C-alpha positions as CSV (number, residue, x, y, z in Angstrom):
1,M,28.5,78.6,-29.3
2,R,28.4,75.2,-27.6
3,R,29.2,76.8,-24.2
4,A,26.4,79.4,-24.8
5,L,23.9,76.5,-25.1
6,I,25.1,74.5,-22.1
7,L,24.6,77.2,-19.4
8,P,20.9,77.7,-20.1
9,L,20.3,74.0,-20.2
10,L,22.0,73.6,-16.8
11,V,19.9,76.3,-15.3
12,L,16.7,74.8,-16.7
13,L,17.6,71.3,-15.4
14,S,18.5,72.6,-11.9
15,A,15.2,74.6,-11.7
16,S,13.2,71.4,-12.4
17,S,15.2,69.2,-10.1
18,P,13.5,67.3,-7.2
19,A,15.6,69.4,-4.8
20,A,14.0,72.6,-6.2
21,A,10.6,71.1,-5.8
22,G,11.5,70.0,-2.2
23,D,12.5,73.6,-1.4
24,R,9.1,74.9,-2.6
25,R,7.3,72.3,-0.5
26,D,9.4,73.3,2.6
27,H,8.6,76.9,1.9
28,E,4.9,76.2,1.7
29,R,5.0,74.1,4.9
30,A,6.7,76.9,6.7
31,R,4.2,79.5,5.5
32,A,1.3,77.2,6.6
33,A,2.9,76.7,10.0
34,L,3.2,80.5,10.4
35,A,-0.4,81.0,9.3
36,A,-1.6,78.4,11.8
37,G,0.3,80.0,14.6
38,E,2.7,77.0,15.0
39,V,5.8,79.3,14.5
40,R,6.6,82.9,15.3
41,P,7.9,85.1,12.4
42,L,11.6,84.7,11.8
43,A,12.1,88.5,12.0
44,E,10.8,88.5,15.6
45,L,13.1,85.7,16.7
46,L,16.0,87.0,14.8
47,A,15.6,90.3,16.7
48,E,15.6,88.5,20.0
49,V,18.6,86.5,19.1
50,E,20.6,89.6,18.1
51,R,19.6,91.3,21.4
52,R,20.5,88.3,23.6
53,Y,23.6,86.9,21.9
54,V,26.9,88.4,20.8
55,G,27.6,87.7,17.2
56,R,26.2,88.0,13.7
57,V,23.7,85.5,12.5
58,I,25.3,83.7,9.5
59,E,22.8,80.9,8.9
60,T,19.2,80.2,9.9
61,E,17.0,77.2,9.3
62,L,13.4,76.3,10.2
63,E,13.1,72.5,10.7
64,R,10.8,70.0,12.4
65,H,12.4,67.9,15.2
66,D,10.4,65.3,17.0
67,G,7.2,66.8,15.7
68,A,8.0,70.4,16.9
69,W,9.2,73.3,14.8
70,V,12.6,74.8,15.7
71,Y,14.7,77.6,14.4
72,E,18.4,76.8,14.2
73,F,20.7,79.9,14.2
74,E,24.5,79.9,13.6
75,L,26.2,82.9,15.0
76,L,29.7,84.3,14.4
77,P,31.0,86.3,17.4
78,P,34.1,88.5,17.3
79,S,36.1,85.6,18.6
80,G,35.5,83.8,15.3
81,L,34.3,80.6,17.0
82,V,30.9,79.8,15.5
83,F,28.2,78.6,17.8
84,E,24.6,77.3,17.3
85,I,21.5,77.9,19.2
86,V,18.2,76.1,18.6
87,L,15.0,77.8,19.6
88,D,11.4,76.5,19.9
89,A,9.8,78.2,16.9
90,R,6.5,78.7,18.6
91,T,7.7,80.1,22.0
92,G,11.3,81.2,21.3
93,A,12.6,79.2,24.2
94,L,16.1,77.8,24.0
95,V,16.0,74.1,23.2
96,R,19.8,73.5,23.0
97,S,23.0,75.1,22.1
98,R,26.3,74.0,20.7
99,G,29.7,75.7,20.8
100,P,31.0,78.7,22.7
101,V,27.7,80.5,23.2
102,V,28.3,84.2,24.1
103,E,25.3,86.0,25.8
104,R,25.1,89.7,26.1
105,R,25.2,91.1,29.6
């Protein structure tokens, strides 16, 4: 009985946490940036990344760096050595990469 009461309480507390509120604000900022034309849709850039690089995208983040929006992609190629690419979210241009980047030929 006691365990049955604890789980719903934990769920309720986590949903009302500042982190959950921060996630909502981040989501709203990203939607506003898309509506304002400051970023390209993730689906477009994801398709470009999959065409250009060998590997499966395993993580994606949209962040602001030095006032500019960037998409960070982590890819897992068949070699198993994860690499990261960072693209300008408005243009899709490569900003930087880290790790053993594998481009398609």
